[in-house]
N, C-alpha and C positions, 0 to 999 in steps of 0.2 A: 455803513457805520448806522449803528443800532440807535434810534430815540427813545425806545422804551425796552426793558429787558425787566421780565416777573421771573424769579429763580425759586422755584420751590417753595412756594408759599402756600401756607397753610392758615386760614383765618375762620373764627367762629364768632357768630352772632347771637346776644344772648343767651352764650352758652351752649348754642346750637352751630355743629361745622357745618361750613358752608363751602369752601374750599379744600381740598385734599390733594395737597402737594405738587400746585399747578404750575405752568412756565409756560411762559410767552416771549419771541422776540419780534419788535416793530422796528423795521427799517425807515430811514430817511427818506419822508415822500411817499410812504404808503398810504392805501386808506384799505381799511379793514372793518369788516360787519363782528361783530359781537353779538351771537343770536343767542336765546335760550327762552323757556318758557317765563311767564311773569313770575317772580319769586326765585329764580335761578342763581341771583347773586350780580345780576349785570350792574346795577346801580353800584353796588358797594363795590366792583372790580374799579369802577372809574374813581369811587372815592379814593382807593388806595392810591390810582396815579396822581391824582392832584394832591395827593397827602393830605386828606382830611380824614382818614384811616391808616394804621399802620398795621401791618401783618404780624401776627404771632410768632409765628417762625416764617425764618426764609426774608428774600430781599425783592424790594422794588427799586428800580433804576431808572430816572426820567430825567434825561437833558443834563446826564451827569452827575443828578442830587441822587444818593441813596439813603434809604428809608433807613437804614442802619446807622447812618452818621449826620443826617443832616440836622442842622440846629434847628430848633424854634424860630430864631430870628433869620433864617435863611428860606425859609417855606413862603413869605410872600414875594420873594423874587422869582422863585419856583413860578409861582401861580402868575406871575406878569407874563410868563410865556407860553402858560398853557390855558387854551381857551375852552371853558365850558358852554354847551347848550342846555337848557333843561327842558322837557317836555311843557311844565306849566311856566315857561318865560321867565319868571320871578324877576319883572318889570317894576320900578317905582311908580307907583300908582299918580303919587302928585307931581311927578316929573314928566315933561316933555319928551318925544323922542330924541332930541338933541342931546336934551340933558340927560337922558339916561346913558347914553352913551361917552358923553362926556365926561359923566362923575369918573368910571374907571379912570379917564387920564388924568383927573384933577387929584385923586387921591394917590397918585406917584410922582406928581410934581412936575406935570409938563407945563409949558408956558402957554398963555390962552391962543396965541397967534399958531401955535402948533397945534393945539387943540383942536381949532376949529379947521383948520385945512385935513386934520385927519378924520374927524368926524364926517364931513362933508365927502369925503373921497370914501369912505365905507360906506355911508348911506348911498352915494352912487352906486357903489358895487353891488347892492341888495333892492335897488331901483325904489328907493325910500325917500329923495331928497326934497320931495313935495310933499312929504309928510312930518318933517321934521318938527313944526311947532304944535302936531297932534298928541294928545294924551294917550296911553295906552288904552281905555276904554273906548275911543272913539276909531281904533283900529279892529280890524278882522282878525280872526284867528293867525291865518298867514302871515299877516302886515306884523303883529306882535312877534312872531317867530322869529320872521326875518329882522325886526331890532334886536333880539336876544342874538340873532345871529352877528349882526353887526357888531353888538357890543364885545361878543366874544373874540372876534378879528380885528379889532382896531389897536391893538398893543402888536399886532404882527407875531402871535403866536408861533413857535416850530409845532405845537400839537395842538389839533382840536378834536374834546372829545364831546360827543352830541348824544345824550342820553334821552333817547324816543322823542326825537327831534319833530317827527312826522305822527305822534301817537293821538294828537288831538285836532289831527286834521283830515279834511277830504282829499280824496287820491291826487286829484289835478294838484290842489297845493301843495300835498306830500311829495309830487314828484318834483315841482319846482325848487323845493327845500334841497332835495336831495344832488339836483343838479348844481344848486350854489356851492354844495360842499364838495361837488368834482371839480367846478371850478377853481375852489380854494386849494385844492388837494393838486391842481396841476400848477399851482405855481409855488410849490415846493411844500406845502404844510402837510404833515402827517395828520391821517383822519382816522379816528375810531369811531363809529357810530352804533351805537346799541339799538337792536330792535328784536320784538317777537314777531313783527312781520315779514313771513316768507317771502312774500310779493315783493317786495321793493329787493330783496336779495337776488331774486331771478332775474327781475327788470335792469338793475345796476348790476353789472359783473364786476365784485371785486373779491380779494382774500375775505374767507369766512372761518373763524373760530366759534365754536359753540360750548358756552356751559351746560352741563349737565351730569345732575347727581353729584354734584363737588369736583369734576373735572372738567378739564379745559381741552376740548379736541379741535385739530383741525379737520374742516370739512373741505374734500377735495370737489371741485366745479363739477366732475362728471357723476357724482352723488346728487345732485340737485335734481328734482322731477315736479 
């Protein structure tokens, strides 16, 4: 069963063609690298997947929701089950670690006792229970990214979209983040990680697709060097 289907999608950004009839299938529980140079459209493709953008031509299907038929009131329900990690963390600076994560659950109507259990469990997953009362400015870059990761998975998403999650981190911390993504993937969550760092692709072996000149190409493992 496929978690994601991209069918013959064409997309332009500011009247500049970006995707040229691209197609992709991502199965349940897959780990996929989305690689390409800066400006190739990796972030735009991820935005199509959580339906922040819509294709001009073609169709995107995520978790049974189609870009062609989804209603505006259905989009929040889709996004509750799609976790997103951003390169620049996007944490709320006026809230501590606990409240940054709990906020996601409060806005979707969770009860307080359930929120506390879920937040503490996910903080344990990323090794940050002891930092729950700290504010973002008191954390290292790696710790902030782990909070971002915890926030993305606290709703138990069926797919996790990670947009250059190691881009602002040193290599050792970046490796820790990818290992956390792999742990989440082993539990059954599909993961798409966008990156321009081919070093990670070589070090942590998973399926690879590449954006280049508006096309989306499968990259065979044997082609890596």
